[in-house]
Each structure stands twice: as structure tokens, then as C-alpha cells.
N, C-alpha and C positions, 0 to 999 in steps of 0.2 A: 513517587507514586508506585505502589506495588501492584502487580497483577495478582489474580487469584492463584496462579501457579507459585509465585514468589511467597505469598502468604502461606500456602500449603507447605512449601519447603521449610519455612520457619517453624511451623507447627510440628512437622515430622522430625526435624532435627531436635526440637525441644523434647518430644516424646522419647527420643532415643537417649536422652540424658545429656545432651550437649549444652554447655553453658551459653548464656546470652552473649558473652564476650566472644566466644568461639563462633557462634552463629553469625555475629556481625562481621567477623573476619571472613567467613566462608561466603557469605552472600554479598558482602560489600556495602551493607546498609549500616547506619549508625546504631549504636546500642539502644538509644531511646526509641528508635523506629522499631527495632525488634521487640522491645518491651511492650510498646503500644499494640503491636499486632498480636502478641501473645496474650495480652489482657482482653482484647476484644474477641468476642465469640463469633462475630460475623466476618465473612470474607468481604473484601472491598468490592463495592459495586459502583461502577462509573457509567454515566449515561453515554449512549452511543453518540458519536459526533455526527453532525449533519453533513451530508455529502455536498461538496462544493462543486460549482459549475466549472467547466473548462472553457478556455478561450476558443477551443475548437468546436464546441457544442453547436453553435449556429451554422457551421459549415459542414457538419457530418453528413447531412442528407445530400448535399451537393457532391461530396466526395463519393458517397455510395452510388449515386446516379451515374457519375462519370465512370466508375469502375465497372458497373453492370453494363453500361452502354458500350464500353470498349471490349467486353468479353468476346472472344477468348484471348484477345491481345491484352497486354498489361501496360498500364500507364505508370511511369515511375513516380515515386512520392515527391521528388524534386519538382516535377512538372506541375503536379497538383498543388504543391506549396506555392509556386509562382502564380498560379491561377487564383487561388483564394487570397493571396497577399494583395493582388490587384483589386480584389473585391473588398478589402479592408481588414483582413486577418492580421492580428498583431502578435501572434504567438511565434514559437520557434519551429524550425523545420523538423527538429527531432520529434516533436509532438505529433506532427503530421505523419512522419515516417513510422512511428510506433503504432499509430491508428491504422494506417494503410496495411501494415504487416499482418493485421488480423484477417484481412481478406485474401491474402496471397495463398495460393494453393501450393502445397509442397511438391517439389519435383520428384518424379519417379526415377529411381536408379535404373540405368540402362545396362 
């Protein structure tokens, strides 16, 4: 599946006089693919993928409440992970860590 940029690259190389065989070598696509995109006048349009839910979605409000309640102190992500795991969370600790990182304030250099 080619992106619009890949299709544009094929069109530009063809306009510069580069052969189909050479275009396929440069782009890494098969010659038939290059031919097909040169024959078609339209750039490929793919529908946007629907956003998938996360295992963490149902626990995000709890995490946010805990972080704001503890402010100005900080609750480590590992502690929050243990708490929500006891409530039935089945995801990984890394997912929790990455989400909690969004709320952490950067330290000021002294």
C-alpha cells in the first residue's frame, strides 16, 4: 500500500525521465505496482482507521484523581499500577507509566 508521498515520488521520477525499472529499484516497489500508479491519475485515498480503546481507558479518571489529590507530592507509576491492578486492570505497567508521564512536571535545573 502506497502513501500519497510514495505515489508522488513515483510521478516525479517518471516526469524526470526515469524508467519504470529504475523507479521500482529506487522505491523498492514492484514494476507492476509502479506501472499501476503511473496509469492512475488519482492519488491513493485510504479511509482513516477507527481509534481503538485502551485497557487503561476505564482507569484514567482514577489515576488523574489520585495524581491531583497527591499534588504537590508525586505518586510513582508503580504504586498506581498496583492499585488499579487490584481493581481489575489487566494491562501492562509500561502503559500506566507512559500515561502517568504526561502529568509529571519537568524539574527545574538548579
